[in-house]
N, C-alpha and C positions, 0 to 999 in steps of 0.2 A: 441539622446538628447544632447545637448550640455553641457559640465561639465563647473562647476564654480569654478573660483577659489576658495582656502580656505585661511582661514587665517596661515594655518601652511608652506603657501607654502615661499620658501626662493627665495629672489629678487635677479637676477643677477645684480653681481657687474662689473662696468665698468672694463677694464683690467689696471692691474698694470704695471708699468715701466718694469718691469724684464718679464713679459710675453710679452711683445713685443717682445723681442731678440728671444724667444721661438717661436712665431709665424712666426719672418722672417725667423727661421731657418729651421719652416715645409713648409714654402714659397719656400724656395732655394730646399728644396728635391724634392717637387711637381714638381718643376718647372723641375729638371734634370731628375724626371720619366717620366714626360710627353714626353720630349726630348728622352730619350729612345726608349719609346713607339712610337713615331712619327718614329725616325730612323728604328726602326722593322718593321714598318707596310712598310715604304717604300722599304725596303730591299723585303718584301715578295710580293709586288704589283709589285716590277721589275720582281722578280722573275716568278710572274704568267703571265706576259706581255710577258718574253722571253719566256715562254711553250706555251702560246697561237699562239705566232705567227709562233714557230717552227711545232704545229698541223695545224695553216692554211697553211703553204708550204706545208707540207705533206699529205693534202688533195686538195692541188692544183696540185701537182704531181699525184697524182693517178687520179686525174680527168683529167687531161691532156693525161695521158696515155691511161684510158679508150677511152678517145676520137679519140685519134689517131688508138686504135686497132680495136675497132668497131664504127665507124663513122654512119653507117644506124642505126644502133640500138640507141646512141646518138641522132642523129636527129628526129627520133621517139618519143625518150623520152621527148625533150623540145617541140616538137609541140604538144606530149600529155599535157605536164603541161601549154604550151600557150594556148589550147583549155580551159582547166579547170578554168583557169585564167578569160577566157572571159566570160565564162559562169556565172561564180561566179559574175563579176564585172557588168551584166546587171541586176542583182536583186538587 
């Protein structure tokens, strides 16, 4: 059920000239805070990107080492995955 306005409600006054200075100050503070937040977020994303690349390189190195040390097993795994992918794509 919607509420109706009462006669006791105080109307909103337009901003006075001295309130504009406070508003401008608040806007400047918000801009600085957003800039700081953006810098922090970019730094975290850069760190995550660096960690992700390091993990991917590590996994690639481990995979290459496995293929070199056990080529027949690696070939059998690849053939099995290919066979399963072929079966799934037929459906």
